N, C-alpha and C positions, 0 to 999 in steps of 0.2 A: 663324338665330339670334341676337341680340345680347345682348352681356355687359352686365349692367345695372353701371352705377358703385357704388358704395362706399356711399353717400349712399342710395341705394337701395334699396338691399338691407336696411340699415340698418331704414329705413322700414316694409320688409314684415317683417321681423321681430320687428319691437316695441321697437328699441331707440333707435331715435330719432322725432321727429315731425318734420312740412315742417320747422316752423319753426325747430328745432334743426338742421338738415340749412343750412338756407340762411343762418343766423348762422355757421356752419364754412366756407361756401363762401365768403361775403362776410367774412370774416376772411382769408382766405389772399389774397384780392383785393386786399385793401387794404393789407396787407402786404409781399404778393409773397415770403413764404418759407413752409415748414411744410406739412405733408402730411395729408390728410382727418383720418386715423388717429389720427396725433400730436397733433393738435390736438384733436380730440374727447375724446382720453384725459386729455389737457393741461386742460383747461376742464373736467373731473369729468363728462362727457357720457356717456362710456363707459368702463368699466371695460376691463383685461386683456383678460379672458376674454370678455367682449360682444364686445371687437374681433375678437379670433382667430373668432370664430363667423363675424361677417359675413363674414370672408376665405376662410374658410372655405367659407361658401355661397356668397360672389362666382366664387372661381376653382374649385366641385366640386372640393374635396380634403378628404382626413378631416381632421377635428378630434381631435386627441388632448387628454385633461382632464388639467390638473395634476397628478392623481395618476397617472397612467398615463405622463407624462415622469418623475416621479421615480421610477420602478421600473424604467427601461429599463438593461438592460447591454450595453454596446457595447463588441467587441470592439476590443483594442488595433490590431490590421491595418486597423481600418476607421478608427479617429481618425488613423492615420497617412497616410491618403489624402491629408488637405486640412493647409497649417498652422495650426498652433495659433492663430495673427495673425487668420486668415479665421475661425474658426470664434469665437474670442472677440470679436475688431472685430463682426460683422455677425451676431452670436448664430445660429452656423447649424452644427447638430447632425448628423453624419452617422450613421445607425442602423446599415445593412446595405448589403453590395455583392454582387450576384449576379453571380457570374463568367459563367455562362453566357448571359443574355440581356445583362451588359453593362450591368445598372440601378442606381444608388445611390439607396440612402433617404435622405431628411434632412427634420429636422426646422425649422422656421422661423419666427418671428412677423412675417416681413414677405415673401409671395410676391412681392410687387411688386416685389422688389428684384432685376430680370433682371441685372444685371452682377455680383454675388454669386453666382447660379445659375449661370451662365454658366459663371465661373469657378471652382465648384466639380468641374462636370461637365467642362470641360476639364483640370483638375489631377490629379483621379480616372480620366482616360480611360474615359470612363464614354460610354457610345452613348445615355443616357437620365437624366432623374432621375423618382424616385417622391417626391411630398414630401406632407408632412402639414404640418398647421398648430398652432401651439401657444401659449399666452400668452406673452409678452416674457421675462418675470421665472421663469417656468417653466422656460424655456432657458436662458436664464443661472445660475439653480440650478444646472440639471444639468449644466450645462460645468466649473462650477465642483466638482462633486464630480469628472467625470470627466476634467477634466486637473488635472496637477500646477500648485501656483502658480507663478509666474514663468519657465513655459517659454519665453517667447520676450516680448519689447518689440513692442507693438501697432502702436505709432509709426514702428519703424525696420524692422520686416521689408516689404517688396514682397512685392506680391503677384501672383503671373504669372497670365498671363492676363486682368488688369485693369488694364491697362497704359492710360492714354488715348491716343485718335486724333484726328487734325483730321479733317474732311472725311466725319464719319458721317453718315446720316441714318437718325433713326427715324419712322415711320410711326403716327398712332394710327387704329386702324379695331377699332370695335366690333363690325361684322359679321363673324360668325364664316366665313361662304361668302367673302366678300370677301377677308378675312385671308388664306384658306388658297390664294385664287386669286392674292394678290399674293407669297405667298410661292414660288408655282410658277413665277411670271413671274421674280420673284429669282433662282432656281435657274438658268432657262432663257436668262437674260441676263449672268449673273455678277455680279448687283449685290449687294452685301455689307448694301444698310441692314436696319434689323430694322423688323420691325411688330406693334405689342402691340397686345392689346385696351382696355386701362385706362391716362388719361392719369397716374397714380400710376405706372406702370413707367415713363412719359417720363420723370418729375423722377428717377427713380433712373440711370436712364440717360443724362443730362444734365447729375446730380450728378457719376457715376462719371464724366464726360469723352470718353464711347464716341460721342456725336453732338453735331453743333453745327448742327442745323437739324433740326426737325420740319414736316411735313406732316399734314394733315388735312381728310375731304371736308367742305366747306360744309356739311352735313348733321350735322354733330357739331359745328358752332361753338357750337352754346350752353353742351353738355356741356366745351367743352375752353376757355371762357371765363375760369371762375375760376381756370386754372390758368397763363395768360400771363403773368402778372408772375412767378410762381412759377419759369415756367420762366426768365424773362429773369434773374431772380435768381440761378439756382443755376448758370446758363449765360451770361454776359454774353457780348454781341453773337451769341446765337443767332438764328438768320433762322425764324422762323413762316409758313407759306403755307397758306392753304387753299385747297383748288381742287374743282372739281364734281365730279370722279371717275378712272378711271384705265383706260388698256386696254395694249395690250401696244405695248411700244417707249415705253412711261413718257410716253403722248400723254394728254391730258387726253380724258375720254370721257365718256358718257351713262352714270348709276351703274345696275346693274344691276335695281332696283328699277322704274326708270321706263322702262326696259327691257321689263319684263316687263307693266307696267301698257300698254304700249304695244299690244303683241303680245293681251293680254286686251279689252283694248277693240277692235283692229282684229275678233278674233274675234265678239265680241259681233255689233261692227256688220255684219257679213257674217251670221251666220245669223240678225239681227231683220231684215234688211233686203228678204229677203223677206217679211216676214210686214206690210208696211207696207200691206196691202192690209185688214189684222185689228189696229189700231191697239191694242186695248183689251188682245190675246193678248200685242202686243209690247212692251205695258208690263209687262205682268205680268213676262214673261221679264225687261225690265230692274229691275224690282223686287225679284227674286229675288236677281239678279246682287247688289245693292246691299244688300238689307237681310241675306244670308250674310256677304259683308264687313264690314259694322259690326258682325256679331252677333260676327265672329271677331275682330278688333280688340277688341272690351269684353270679349271673355273671356282675352285676350292670349295668343291661339294665335300658334303662329309663323308668320313670312311663308307659308311654303308652305303649311301649314293654311289659311290665309285662303285664297290663291289656289285653292286645292283646293274650299273649300266652296263659293267664289264660281263656278265652273266646274260642279260637279257639280246648285248651283243653278240656274242657267242652263239647263242641259241639257238637264235633267228636266221644266222648263217649256217646250220647244221643242214638244210634242207640240201645245199650245196655239195655234204657229203653221199647225201641219199645215193643208192642206183639209179639209175634213170628209169620211172615207170614206162610202160606200153605209150600213155601220154604225156605230153610235157609235163613237168612238174613245175609250178610258180614257186619263182624263187626273188622276181625282184621286187624294188620300192612297191606298196602299194597293194600287190596280192597279199590273198587270204594268210595267214601263219598256215604252216606247216606240222603236222600232226606230230612229227619227232619233237616239237618245242615243249607239249604237255608232259612228256615222260619222264624228263628230269625233273622237270618242276614241281613232278607231284612225289619225285625221289626226296628233291630239296625241301620240301615242305613238311615232310614227319619229322625232321632234325629242327622245326619254328625257327628258320633264319630269319635274322631282322628286316628281311626286304619283302616288297610286295612286288614280286616279279609280274605275276599276271595282272595288276592291277596297271607296272608300267608297261606292259605288253601292249594293253586295252588303250592306253595314252597315246602312245607311240601308233596302234591304227588310227586312232580316231585323228590324228595328226597328220596319217598318210592321206584320209581323206577328205581330208581339207588344207589340200597342198598353202594354199592362199593367206589362211590364219596363223600369224605368227603368235605365238603362247607366252608366259612367262614359265610355262613347265621346263624347266632346263632340261634336265632329263631327257625328258621325251625328245626336246628340242635336239640335244647333242646327238641320241641317237638316228635323228631323220638325218641329220651333221652323215653320220658314220657309213649310214646304208647307201647314202646319195655318194659320198665319196669314195665307196669302196666299188661301187658301180662302173663308176668313171677311170679308177686308177689312182695310186699317190704316186706313181714312180714319176720323180723329178718333181712334183707340184714345191711350189713354195708358198700359196697363199692357197685362202678356201676359195676364191673364183677361180682359180686353176682346175678344183674338184667339184664343185657345187654346178648345177644347173642354172644359168641366167635367170628361169622363169621359177624358179624356186626360192621362196621368201622363207627364211631363217632367222631366228633369235640372233642379232646383233652383238649381244656377249658372246652364245656359242660361235658367231661367225669368227668373230677376231679370237677366239682360242685357238679356232684350229688355225688360222691362220700363225699363230704362234706357232702350235704344236709344229706343222711342217714347217716351216723356217727354221724351227730348232735339230728335227729331223735332217734337215737338208745341210745345216752349217755342221752335225757332227759328221755326216756321212764325209764333207767336205776334208774336214781335218781326219778323219781313218782314211783317205784316199789323198790328200795331199790338192784338193782342187775338184776331183771329180763328182758330179753329180747325184750319185747312188754308190751305197757302198755294198753290192749284192753277194752276198757268198754263196754259192751253188756247193750242195753239200750231196752226196749219192753215198749212201751206208745202209747195206741192207740187213743190221741191226735196228730194231725198230729203239730199244732203249739208249744206244748208244748214239745213235740220232738224235733223239729229243735231247741227250745232253750238250749234245753239240748246239743244235738250235737254242735251247735257254740262254747258252755260255754266251754265245755271240749278238745275241739278239741283247742279252742284257749290256754289253759293250756298244751297243747301235747300230752294228752291223744289220741288214735287213736281209734273210735267211730264206732260201730256195729249197727247202729239203724232200730228196726223192730216195726210194728204197730199190729204184733199182735205173740199169744206166740207159734204159732206153728211155723213158720221160725226160730223163737229166738231158740226154745227148740232144731232145727237142729244143729243150730252153735255151740252149748255148747260142743259136745264135740270135735268137730274140733278146734275149735278158741283157747277153753283156755282161757275164759278173764280174765284180774286179778281184775276183780269186774261187777258185775249184776246190774243193775237199773231198776226196775218194777213197774208200775200203780199197785196199789191195784184194780181200776174197770176194769182190761183188761175184754173183754167179753168170756163167757162160760169157767169162773173161768180157765183164763188163767194165774195168777200170781201164783193161786196152782199149777196147773201143771208144771212152768216152774223153781218153788223154788224145786219142787221135783224132777226136770229132773237136775235140778245142784246139788243137795246133791247126786245123786243115779251115778254121771259121775266122781269119783275120777281123778287128781287132784282139778276139781272142785268144789269138797266139802267143800275145804277149802277156797273156792271164797268167800270175803267179800259181800254181797246181802245189798241193799237199798231199801227199799218199799216206794213212794209214798202216801198218800193219804190213807195207813191203807187198810181195806177190810176185809168183814167175812173169818174168817179160815186163814187169812194169819198170825197174831200175832204167832199161833201154832206151825207154819210149819218152821217161822224164828225162833222163840225158839231154833229149834233144828240144826240151822245153825250158827256156829261160824267163823266169828264175823259177824254181821249183824244188822240192825239198821231201822228204822222206819220215814220216813220222814213226818212230820206232816204237813196237811193241813193249808192252800195253800200250794203248792208245794215249799219249799223254797230253790231257787237254790244257794243261797249262802251257804245255811247249807249242803246241797248237794256236794257241790265242798269241803265245808272244812271236810267233811267228808270221801271224797275218798282221799283226800290230807294226811288225819291221820290217813287212816285205812290199803289201800292199801299197803303200804310199812310194813307192821307188820304181814301181810300173805303169810304163806309158806317159812316164811325165808328161811330154810332148804332144799329149794326144786330148790333153783337157784343159779346162778351165785354171787359171793361174791364181786364183782370189777368190775370198771369202770375206763375209761381214757380217755382225753381228753386235749385240751389246749384253748389259747384264740381265735382260731378260729372259733372254736365250740361253746360255750359257755365262758364267761368273769367269771374269778374265783367270781366275786362278785353274778351275778348269778347261780353259781353253789352252793354257800355257799344259798342263797337265798332259793333257792327250798331244799335244805336238810333242812332248819328252817320251811317251810310251812309244809315238810310231818314228821316234827318231827325226824327226824332221828338218829342214831347213828354214826358215819360215823369220818375215818382218811383221810385227804386231804392231801397228799403228793404233795409238788411243787416242781418246777424245770425253773429256770431261769438263762438261762448264764451258770455262775459258783456257784449262791448262789441257795442252796436248805432247803427247810422248810417243816413245817407242822402246820396244823390247825385241831382240835379235835372239833367236835359237841355231844351232848350228851342229845339225848330225844330234837335235835333241837337248843340245847341252845349252842351258844359258850364256852368252856371250857376252852381250850389252845392251845398255839400257841408258833412258835420257827422260826426262819429265820435267815439261820448264830447262829452269837452268841446271838443276839436278843431273847428276849421272851415276851410273854403275851402282852397288849398291843401292844407295841412298834411292835413287829413283825409281829401282826396281821396288822397294819396300813400301815405298810413298805409293807408288802404282796400284799395290795389292791392296792398299786403305781405302781407294776412291769408291764413292758407294754406288755412283751412277757411272759408267761408262759406255761407250761405243766402240768400238775396235774393227778394224779391217787387216784382214791376214793374206799376205805376198806369199807365194810358197817359192823357196829357191832362193829366196832373195838374203845377202848375207850383208852384213854390217861393214863400211869403209872402214880403211884404216883409222879413220880419224872420230869415227860415232862411237860416241856413248858413255866410253870408258868399260872396262873388262868386271866382270861379277867375279869376285874371287872369296866373298866371305863361304864361310863354310856352311851348309846347309840351305843356301839363299836358292830355294824349289818350291815350288806352287805347294 
């Protein structure tokens, strides 16, 4: 689980919109000073109360309304725990000290002020702090009431425990699990560096002179970018370093998410390798795995929940891979779980994974037995939707109602997420194929390792991959699946490549399908010469060349036989991503853009940006402004070129997504 930045929290609470957050971050970056909350209040974008609400939500601490702060009656012995200078200067109000638990309760307007909070804990000799958040002026007013005026001169009193020190390191790590692991490593290795989840806390630590070096993972570079100039401003000479990850001994290592992803993909590969003789069943297992994880991400489930639903979705589909027994094997929704599920779960349990796979599967079984009872168990509801959607088939679907039975009730959030995922997939398929509703690539390769490599690479691009290890089953799929492209290995046994190419040629409209042949092979060139378009990928199997060829050739095949447009918005794909795909596929298209009251269009010809218009601006100015629009809807018309008087030419170097 990651702690969201303050700007994202403000958006989710409806306190700011995307454009306002971008404005504040740009102001910080350009001027190299200020903090997000301070700037938001100074620009009259947030009130003090709204800022306190957002900070309380971000750090998951109680929020004290102004009237409750005003009613606080703090004993004098508690006020004596901290210097008046600290309380007045840092707007920190101690309210209660629990001597049994050695816990100090404090009210602050700034939970990111790590040096002040640490100093208060040390000065009060507390083992821990209990923090409350309130508006700045409310805390100041109550301090004025409780503290006699002129007790001490704030500027002259040294604050014990807040002395600057040289050589300190602060690590920005938003992921709670990684941060916890780093703190354990620090204790084990005797390292004194501080690990904090929010860039505002880094600013406070640097401003207090508590560190002169900042480390963050490269994955967090985008979040850190607006703060880099601020950090340099508050701590001249600060050393900033982005690294790939952490490990014991402070060595750079692979991030834990990448490691988990590796083991998940390895497990998927091992479990589906035995099903290569049943390719459509193998494809269903992979489809369940990827759809469940994509839905989990759309629902903003935690990393562990996303991993768990992906694994359970995959494992519950394994019966499709098992050889059919003498009696029919139950595999549909509502049937008992096949015994094969238990074996990999037992193996996984030995490694103490952060998932309760058995409990999650039990929740799914309970839900299947009560189809009319919609629950708030999003993971179980998600898996129900995945199972029924796969039973129906996802081909060409654009909404949840296209794949779920009419009598099935599903949690509304899950249903909305499924619609969004299906529409995003359909939009990506349209971009990859210049309007076709499916981006199916049929791959026939006997080498299982190579087949899996191709499958994973093309799926990552957004293609729907049908993988076969022999020609016979691949040939049977040609007339029903109508692939957008075919990839075949020239060394398939029993003259398999030649037979598959003949099958493609004999089944219109598949006769128009681009064909890519790996490693050549006797007689292949002659058959390939009769297929247009088509090409041979020379040995060794150059997957980069294959991917490039697919992206550039597939959109040009059969343009007259497919839809000519596609629509979407920033929730599906960002405008930059849309134009990026159109450039990769070297497409010719017009992208009509609508955002609030402004309309515009950008044209690409053979993947090159040619013209743009947004409101009264045109050319480079229009395109740059278009990319900054936070919320946008768009419609892509393939094959449409700009008129002679359209929009102006984009000629600035580097103007691209």
